[in-house]
C-alpha positions in Angstrom: 23.3 36.7 23.9 20.7 36.3 21.0 23.3 35.1 18.7 24.6 32.5 21.1 20.9 31.5 21.7 20.3 31.4 18.0 23.4 29.3 17.2 22.4 26.8 20.0 19.1 26.3 18.7 20.2 26.0 15.1 22.6 23.1 16.2 19.7 21.5 18.2 17.4 21.5 15.0 20.2 20.2 12.8 21.0 17.5 15.4 17.2 16.4 15.1 17.3 16.4 11.4 20.2 14.2 11.5 18.7 11.8 13.9 15.2 11.5 12.1 17.0 11.2 8.7 19.2 8.3 10.0 16.1 6.6 11.5 13.9 6.8 8.2 15.9 4.3 6.1 15.9 1.6 8.6 12.1 2.0 9.1 11.5 2.1 5.2 13.6 -1.2 4.8 11.3 -3.4 7.1 8.5 -2.9 4.4 8.5 -5.7 1.7 6.2 -6.4 -1.3 5.1 -10.0 -2.1 3.0 -11.5 -4.6 -0.1 -13.1 -3.2 -3.1 -14.1 -5.1 -6.1 -14.0 -3.0 -8.7 -16.6 -3.5 -11.7 -15.5 -5.8 -15.0 -14.1 -4.5 -18.1 -16.2 -4.8 -19.1 -16.6 -8.5 -22.5 -15.2 -9.6 -25.3 -17.6 -9.7 -25.1 -20.2 -12.5 -21.3 -20.2 -12.6 -19.2 -23.0 -11.1 -16.7 -22.1 -8.7 -13.0 -22.4 -9.3 -10.4 -24.1 -7.1 -7.5 -22.2 -8.7 -6.5 -18.6 -8.2 -8.3 -16.2 -10.7 -6.9 -12.9 -12.0 -8.9 -9.9 -11.1 -8.4 -8.7 -14.7 -6.8 -5.5 -16.3 -6.0 -2.9 -13.9 -7.6 0.6 -14.7 -6.3 2.6 -11.8 -4.8 2.0 -8.4 -4.5 4.4 -5.8 -2.8 4.1 -2.3 -3.1 6.6 0.8 -0.9 4.5 3.0 1.4 1.6 2.3 -1.2 -1.0 3.5 -4.4 1.1 2.4 -5.7 1.4 -1.2 -8.2 1.1 -3.9 -7.8 -0.7 -7.3 -10.3 -0.5 -10.3 -10.4 -3.7 -12.6 -11.9 -4.7 -15.9 -12.9 -7.8 -14.3 -12.3 -11.6 -15.6 -15.9 -12.6 -17.0 -17.7 -14.7 -15.9 -16.1 -15.4 -12.4 -14.8 -11.9 -11.5 -17.0 -8.8 -12.3 -15.3 -5.5 -12.9 -15.2 -3.4 -10.1 -13.6 -1.5 -7.3 -11.3 -3.5 -4.7 -10.3 -2.1 -1.5 -7.2 -3.2 0.3 -7.4 -2.7 4.1 -3.9 -3.9 5.0 -4.9 -7.7 5.9 -6.4 -9.2 2.8 
């Protein structure tokens, strides 16, 4: 009796693993990366504003705790973009 129950439980667990494993790649394929240059932040006093996208500067470190949540440390692109820590909240 116990071995039949354990066998049934093992089949159930394996079935759930197969179902979740099959569902995971489809969900992962929905996420896509795209290059999008955000508009620059307001310049410091005395510096004229640029109408063109300005790179944030050399990246020191990047950390993500979710696909759409992360932090970025940059050297900046003086005088328009100061060095700093940038947060991405999944929107912009």
